[in-house]
Chimera marker file (.cmm) of the C-alpha trace (Angstrom):
<marker_set name="trace">
<marker id="1" x="-83.927" y="-145.792" z="-70.595" r="1" g="1" b="0" radius="0.5"/>
<marker id="2" x="-81.364" y="-148.543" z="-71.208" r="1" g="1" b="0" radius="0.5"/>
<marker id="3" x="-82.072" y="-151.503" z="-73.485" r="1" g="1" b="0" radius="0.5"/>
<marker id="4" x="-80.105" y="-154.710" z="-73.804" r="1" g="1" b="0" radius="0.5"/>
<marker id="5" x="-81.663" y="-156.764" z="-76.595" r="1" g="1" b="0" radius="0.5"/>
<marker id="6" x="-80.398" y="-159.676" z="-78.691" r="1" g="1" b="0" radius="0.5"/>
<marker id="7" x="-79.672" y="-159.017" z="-82.365" r="1" g="1" b="0" radius="0.5"/>
<marker id="8" x="-81.732" y="-161.279" z="-84.621" r="1" g="1" b="0" radius="0.5"/>
<marker id="9" x="-80.513" y="-159.942" z="-87.976" r="1" g="1" b="0" radius="0.5"/>
<marker id="10" x="-77.613" y="-157.717" z="-89.041" r="1" g="1" b="0" radius="0.5"/>
<marker id="11" x="-76.906" y="-155.938" z="-92.330" r="1" g="1" b="0" radius="0.5"/>
<marker id="12" x="-75.080" y="-152.825" z="-93.492" r="1" g="1" b="0" radius="0.5"/>
<marker id="13" x="-78.397" y="-150.942" z="-93.426" r="1" g="1" b="0" radius="0.5"/>
<marker id="14" x="-79.583" y="-151.859" z="-89.948" r="1" g="1" b="0" radius="0.5"/>
<marker id="15" x="-80.433" y="-154.536" z="-87.415" r="1" g="1" b="0" radius="0.5"/>
<marker id="16" x="-83.363" y="-156.722" z="-86.491" r="1" g="1" b="0" radius="0.5"/>
<marker id="17" x="-84.167" y="-157.337" z="-82.842" r="1" g="1" b="0" radius="0.5"/>
<marker id="18" x="-86.429" y="-159.922" z="-81.238" r="1" g="1" b="0" radius="0.5"/>
<marker id="19" x="-87.726" y="-159.490" z="-77.689" r="1" g="1" b="0" radius="0.5"/>
<marker id="20" x="-90.770" y="-159.493" z="-75.434" r="1" g="1" b="0" radius="0.5"/>
<marker id="21" x="-93.215" y="-156.589" z="-75.490" r="1" g="1" b="0" radius="0.5"/>
<marker id="22" x="-92.136" y="-155.634" z="-71.969" r="1" g="1" b="0" radius="0.5"/>
<marker id="23" x="-88.457" y="-155.416" z="-72.993" r="1" g="1" b="0" radius="0.5"/>
<marker id="24" x="-89.380" y="-153.218" z="-75.982" r="1" g="1" b="0" radius="0.5"/>
<marker id="25" x="-91.415" y="-150.694" z="-74.037" r="1" g="1" b="0" radius="0.5"/>
<marker id="26" x="-90.906" y="-147.267" z="-75.609" r="1" g="1" b="0" radius="0.5"/>
<marker id="27" x="-89.427" y="-148.550" z="-78.883" r="1" g="1" b="0" radius="0.5"/>
<marker id="28" x="-92.126" y="-147.190" z="-81.169" r="1" g="1" b="0" radius="0.5"/>
<marker id="29" x="-91.936" y="-146.795" z="-84.944" r="1" g="1" b="0" radius="0.5"/>
<marker id="30" x="-90.092" y="-143.578" z="-85.841" r="1" g="1" b="0" radius="0.5"/>
<marker id="31" x="-88.206" y="-143.281" z="-82.564" r="1" g="1" b="0" radius="0.5"/>
<marker id="32" x="-84.553" y="-142.346" z="-82.854" r="1" g="1" b="0" radius="0.5"/>
<marker id="33" x="-82.220" y="-144.054" z="-80.414" r="1" g="1" b="0" radius="0.5"/>
<marker id="34" x="-78.928" y="-142.185" z="-79.854" r="1" g="1" b="0" radius="0.5"/>
<marker id="35" x="-75.744" y="-143.582" z="-78.317" r="1" g="1" b="0" radius="0.5"/>
<marker id="36" x="-76.332" y="-147.233" z="-79.236" r="1" g="1" b="0" radius="0.5"/>
<marker id="37" x="-73.459" y="-149.632" z="-78.582" r="1" g="1" b="0" radius="0.5"/>
<marker id="38" x="-73.583" y="-152.863" z="-80.592" r="1" g="1" b="0" radius="0.5"/>
<marker id="39" x="-71.547" y="-155.725" z="-79.179" r="1" g="1" b="0" radius="0.5"/>
<marker id="40" x="-70.676" y="-158.056" z="-82.055" r="1" g="1" b="0" radius="0.5"/>
<marker id="41" x="-68.668" y="-160.772" z="-80.408" r="1" g="1" b="0" radius="0.5"/>
<marker id="42" x="-66.062" y="-160.300" z="-77.745" r="1" g="1" b="0" radius="0.5"/>
<marker id="43" x="-63.825" y="-157.850" z="-79.602" r="1" g="1" b="0" radius="0.5"/>
<marker id="44" x="-66.140" y="-155.712" z="-81.734" r="1" g="1" b="0" radius="0.5"/>
<marker id="45" x="-68.100" y="-152.800" z="-80.249" r="1" g="1" b="0" radius="0.5"/>
<marker id="46" x="-69.734" y="-150.285" z="-82.554" r="1" g="1" b="0" radius="0.5"/>
<marker id="47" x="-71.244" y="-146.973" z="-81.444" r="1" g="1" b="0" radius="0.5"/>
<marker id="48" x="-74.054" y="-145.708" z="-83.678" r="1" g="1" b="0" radius="0.5"/>
<marker id="49" x="-77.523" y="-144.181" z="-83.785" r="1" g="1" b="0" radius="0.5"/>
<marker id="50" x="-80.659" y="-146.112" z="-84.767" r="1" g="1" b="0" radius="0.5"/>
<marker id="51" x="-84.175" y="-145.330" z="-85.918" r="1" g="1" b="0" radius="0.5"/>
<marker id="52" x="-87.000" y="-147.819" z="-85.332" r="1" g="1" b="0" radius="0.5"/>
<marker id="53" x="-88.545" y="-148.482" z="-88.750" r="1" g="1" b="0" radius="0.5"/>
<marker id="54" x="-91.085" y="-151.199" z="-87.942" r="1" g="1" b="0" radius="0.5"/>
<marker id="55" x="-92.402" y="-153.412" z="-85.183" r="1" g="1" b="0" radius="0.5"/>
<marker id="56" x="-94.325" y="-156.626" z="-85.680" r="1" g="1" b="0" radius="0.5"/>
<marker id="57" x="-95.732" y="-158.848" z="-82.989" r="1" g="1" b="0" radius="0.5"/>
<marker id="58" x="-95.795" y="-162.635" z="-83.136" r="1" g="1" b="0" radius="0.5"/>
<marker id="59" x="-96.623" y="-165.423" z="-80.735" r="1" g="1" b="0" radius="0.5"/>
<marker id="60" x="-93.959" y="-167.884" z="-79.658" r="1" g="1" b="0" radius="0.5"/>
<marker id="61" x="-95.119" y="-171.213" z="-78.237" r="1" g="1" b="0" radius="0.5"/>
<marker id="62" x="-92.507" y="-171.107" z="-75.467" r="1" g="1" b="0" radius="0.5"/>
<marker id="63" x="-92.067" y="-167.359" z="-74.913" r="1" g="1" b="0" radius="0.5"/>
<marker id="64" x="-95.550" y="-165.978" z="-75.557" r="1" g="1" b="0" radius="0.5"/>
<marker id="65" x="-96.099" y="-162.589" z="-77.197" r="1" g="1" b="0" radius="0.5"/>
<marker id="66" x="-92.873" y="-161.349" z="-78.824" r="1" g="1" b="0" radius="0.5"/>
<marker id="67" x="-91.833" y="-158.476" z="-81.116" r="1" g="1" b="0" radius="0.5"/>
<marker id="68" x="-89.651" y="-158.170" z="-84.192" r="1" g="1" b="0" radius="0.5"/>
<marker id="69" x="-88.152" y="-154.672" z="-84.276" r="1" g="1" b="0" radius="0.5"/>
<marker id="70" x="-86.434" y="-153.394" z="-87.409" r="1" g="1" b="0" radius="0.5"/>
<marker id="71" x="-83.957" y="-150.555" z="-86.949" r="1" g="1" b="0" radius="0.5"/>
<marker id="72" x="-82.040" y="-148.518" z="-89.514" r="1" g="1" b="0" radius="0.5"/>
<marker id="73" x="-78.563" y="-147.102" z="-88.915" r="1" g="1" b="0" radius="0.5"/>
<marker id="74" x="-78.471" y="-143.292" z="-89.007" r="1" g="1" b="0" radius="0.5"/>
<marker id="75" x="-75.401" y="-141.176" z="-89.838" r="1" g="1" b="0" radius="0.5"/>
<marker id="76" x="-73.026" y="-144.103" z="-90.340" r="1" g="1" b="0" radius="0.5"/>
<marker id="77" x="-69.418" y="-142.985" z="-90.755" r="1" g="1" b="0" radius="0.5"/>
<marker id="78" x="-67.161" y="-144.800" z="-93.237" r="1" g="1" b="0" radius="0.5"/>
<marker id="79" x="-65.136" y="-146.285" z="-90.361" r="1" g="1" b="0" radius="0.5"/>
<marker id="80" x="-68.308" y="-147.609" z="-88.704" r="1" g="1" b="0" radius="0.5"/>
<marker id="81" x="-69.527" y="-149.107" z="-92.003" r="1" g="1" b="0" radius="0.5"/>
<marker id="82" x="-66.188" y="-150.905" z="-92.362" r="1" g="1" b="0" radius="0.5"/>
<marker id="83" x="-66.506" y="-152.260" z="-88.813" r="1" g="1" b="0" radius="0.5"/>
<marker id="84" x="-70.012" y="-153.528" z="-89.639" r="1" g="1" b="0" radius="0.5"/>
<marker id="85" x="-68.926" y="-155.122" z="-92.916" r="1" g="1" b="0" radius="0.5"/>
<marker id="86" x="-66.022" y="-157.067" z="-91.393" r="1" g="1" b="0" radius="0.5"/>
<marker id="87" x="-68.001" y="-159.682" z="-89.397" r="1" g="1" b="0" radius="0.5"/>
<marker id="88" x="-70.847" y="-160.118" z="-91.937" r="1" g="1" b="0" radius="0.5"/>
<marker id="89" x="-69.215" y="-162.933" z="-93.973" r="1" g="1" b="0" radius="0.5"/>
<marker id="90" x="-68.481" y="-164.821" z="-90.755" r="1" g="1" b="0" radius="0.5"/>
<marker id="91" x="-72.048" y="-164.420" z="-89.501" r="1" g="1" b="0" radius="0.5"/>
<marker id="92" x="-73.688" y="-165.377" z="-92.804" r="1" g="1" b="0" radius="0.5"/>
<marker id="93" x="-71.522" y="-168.489" z="-93.136" r="1" g="1" b="0" radius="0.5"/>
<marker id="94" x="-69.835" y="-167.411" z="-96.369" r="1" g="1" b="0" radius="0.5"/>
<marker id="95" x="-66.538" y="-166.962" z="-94.522" r="1" g="1" b="0" radius="0.5"/>
<marker id="96" x="-66.059" y="-170.725" z="-94.054" r="1" g="1" b="0" radius="0.5"/>
<link id1="1" id2="2" r="1" g="1" b="0" radius="0.2"/>
<link id1="2" id2="3" r="1" g="1" b="0" radius="0.2"/>
<link id1="3" id2="4" r="1" g="1" b="0" radius="0.2"/>
<link id1="4" id2="5" r="1" g="1" b="0" radius="0.2"/>
<link id1="5" id2="6" r="1" g="1" b="0" radius="0.2"/>
<link id1="6" id2="7" r="1" g="1" b="0" radius="0.2"/>
<link id1="7" id2="8" r="1" g="1" b="0" radius="0.2"/>
<link id1="8" id2="9" r="1" g="1" b="0" radius="0.2"/>
<link id1="9" id2="10" r="1" g="1" b="0" radius="0.2"/>
<link id1="10" id2="11" r="1" g="1" b="0" radius="0.2"/>
<link id1="11" id2="12" r="1" g="1" b="0" radius="0.2"/>
<link id1="12" id2="13" r="1" g="1" b="0" radius="0.2"/>
<link id1="13" id2="14" r="1" g="1" b="0" radius="0.2"/>
<link id1="14" id2="15" r="1" g="1" b="0" radius="0.2"/>
<link id1="15" id2="16" r="1" g="1" b="0" radius="0.2"/>
<link id1="16" id2="17" r="1" g="1" b="0" radius="0.2"/>
<link id1="17" id2="18" r="1" g="1" b="0" radius="0.2"/>
<link id1="18" id2="19" r="1" g="1" b="0" radius="0.2"/>
<link id1="19" id2="20" r="1" g="1" b="0" radius="0.2"/>
<link id1="20" id2="21" r="1" g="1" b="0" radius="0.2"/>
<link id1="21" id2="22" r="1" g="1" b="0" radius="0.2"/>
<link id1="22" id2="23" r="1" g="1" b="0" radius="0.2"/>
<link id1="23" id2="24" r="1" g="1" b="0" radius="0.2"/>
<link id1="24" id2="25" r="1" g="1" b="0" radius="0.2"/>
<link id1="25" id2="26" r="1" g="1" b="0" radius="0.2"/>
<link id1="26" id2="27" r="1" g="1" b="0" radius="0.2"/>
<link id1="27" id2="28" r="1" g="1" b="0" radius="0.2"/>
<link id1="28" id2="29" r="1" g="1" b="0" radius="0.2"/>
<link id1="29" id2="30" r="1" g="1" b="0" radius="0.2"/>
<link id1="30" id2="31" r="1" g="1" b="0" radius="0.2"/>
<link id1="31" id2="32" r="1" g="1" b="0" radius="0.2"/>
<link id1="32" id2="33" r="1" g="1" b="0" radius="0.2"/>
<link id1="33" id2="34" r="1" g="1" b="0" radius="0.2"/>
<link id1="34" id2="35" r="1" g="1" b="0" radius="0.2"/>
<link id1="35" id2="36" r="1" g="1" b="0" radius="0.2"/>
<link id1="36" id2="37" r="1" g="1" b="0" radius="0.2"/>
<link id1="37" id2="38" r="1" g="1" b="0" radius="0.2"/>
<link id1="38" id2="39" r="1" g="1" b="0" radius="0.2"/>
<link id1="39" id2="40" r="1" g="1" b="0" radius="0.2"/>
<link id1="40" id2="41" r="1" g="1" b="0" radius="0.2"/>
<link id1="41" id2="42" r="1" g="1" b="0" radius="0.2"/>
<link id1="42" id2="43" r="1" g="1" b="0" radius="0.2"/>
<link id1="43" id2="44" r="1" g="1" b="0" radius="0.2"/>
<link id1="44" id2="45" r="1" g="1" b="0" radius="0.2"/>
<link id1="45" id2="46" r="1" g="1" b="0" radius="0.2"/>
<link id1="46" id2="47" r="1" g="1" b="0" radius="0.2"/>
<link id1="47" id2="48" r="1" g="1" b="0" radius="0.2"/>
<link id1="48" id2="49" r="1" g="1" b="0" radius="0.2"/>
<link id1="49" id2="50" r="1" g="1" b="0" radius="0.2"/>
<link id1="50" id2="51" r="1" g="1" b="0" radius="0.2"/>
<link id1="51" id2="52" r="1" g="1" b="0" radius="0.2"/>
<link id1="52" id2="53" r="1" g="1" b="0" radius="0.2"/>
<link id1="53" id2="54" r="1" g="1" b="0" radius="0.2"/>
<link id1="54" id2="55" r="1" g="1" b="0" radius="0.2"/>
<link id1="55" id2="56" r="1" g="1" b="0" radius="0.2"/>
<link id1="56" id2="57" r="1" g="1" b="0" radius="0.2"/>
<link id1="57" id2="58" r="1" g="1" b="0" radius="0.2"/>
<link id1="58" id2="59" r="1" g="1" b="0" radius="0.2"/>
<link id1="59" id2="60" r="1" g="1" b="0" radius="0.2"/>
<link id1="60" id2="61" r="1" g="1" b="0" radius="0.2"/>
<link id1="61" id2="62" r="1" g="1" b="0" radius="0.2"/>
<link id1="62" id2="63" r="1" g="1" b="0" radius="0.2"/>
<link id1="63" id2="64" r="1" g="1" b="0" radius="0.2"/>
<link id1="64" id2="65" r="1" g="1" b="0" radius="0.2"/>
<link id1="65" id2="66" r="1" g="1" b="0" radius="0.2"/>
<link id1="66" id2="67" r="1" g="1" b="0" radius="0.2"/>
<link id1="67" id2="68" r="1" g="1" b="0" radius="0.2"/>
<link id1="68" id2="69" r="1" g="1" b="0" radius="0.2"/>
<link id1="69" id2="70" r="1" g="1" b="0" radius="0.2"/>
<link id1="70" id2="71" r="1" g="1" b="0" radius="0.2"/>
<link id1="71" id2="72" r="1" g="1" b="0" radius="0.2"/>
<link id1="72" id2="73" r="1" g="1" b="0" radius="0.2"/>
<link id1="73" id2="74" r="1" g="1" b="0" radius="0.2"/>
<link id1="74" id2="75" r="1" g="1" b="0" radius="0.2"/>
<link id1="75" id2="76" r="1" g="1" b="0" radius="0.2"/>
<link id1="76" id2="77" r="1" g="1" b="0" radius="0.2"/>
<link id1="77" id2="78" r="1" g="1" b="0" radius="0.2"/>
<link id1="78" id2="79" r="1" g="1" b="0" radius="0.2"/>
<link id1="79" id2="80" r="1" g="1" b="0" radius="0.2"/>
<link id1="80" id2="81" r="1" g="1" b="0" radius="0.2"/>
<link id1="81" id2="82" r="1" g="1" b="0" radius="0.2"/>
<link id1="82" id2="83" r="1" g="1" b="0" radius="0.2"/>
<link id1="83" id2="84" r="1" g="1" b="0" radius="0.2"/>
<link id1="84" id2="85" r="1" g="1" b="0" radius="0.2"/>
<link id1="85" id2="86" r="1" g="1" b="0" radius="0.2"/>
<link id1="86" id2="87" r="1" g="1" b="0" radius="0.2"/>
<link id1="87" id2="88" r="1" g="1" b="0" radius="0.2"/>
<link id1="88" id2="89" r="1" g="1" b="0" radius="0.2"/>
<link id1="89" id2="90" r="1" g="1" b="0" radius="0.2"/>
<link id1="90" id2="91" r="1" g="1" b="0" radius="0.2"/>
<link id1="91" id2="92" r="1" g="1" b="0" radius="0.2"/>
<link id1="92" id2="93" r="1" g="1" b="0" radius="0.2"/>
<link id1="93" id2="94" r="1" g="1" b="0" radius="0.2"/>
<link id1="94" id2="95" r="1" g="1" b="0" radius="0.2"/>
<link id1="95" id2="96" r="1" g="1" b="0" radius="0.2"/>
</marker_set>
């Protein structure tokens, strides 16, 4: 199954996703997701593996039932960690 979900939160430890329940079908707590490609802007693509650590549903006035999905990076190489760390100051606003 292929997923294409927006990143809601990004840190060195993992990512947070936000999507509809239909889009998240099969992403259950504890599931490992191999061969993930994160697209962070136009020039940064990171290949990694994720594990779903939690899911929490919430209701959006405009979008209806939605899910927060928290994922942890698994087996992150030093090069991958450096790639993840580079855009974080720009995203958080501290790079201004």
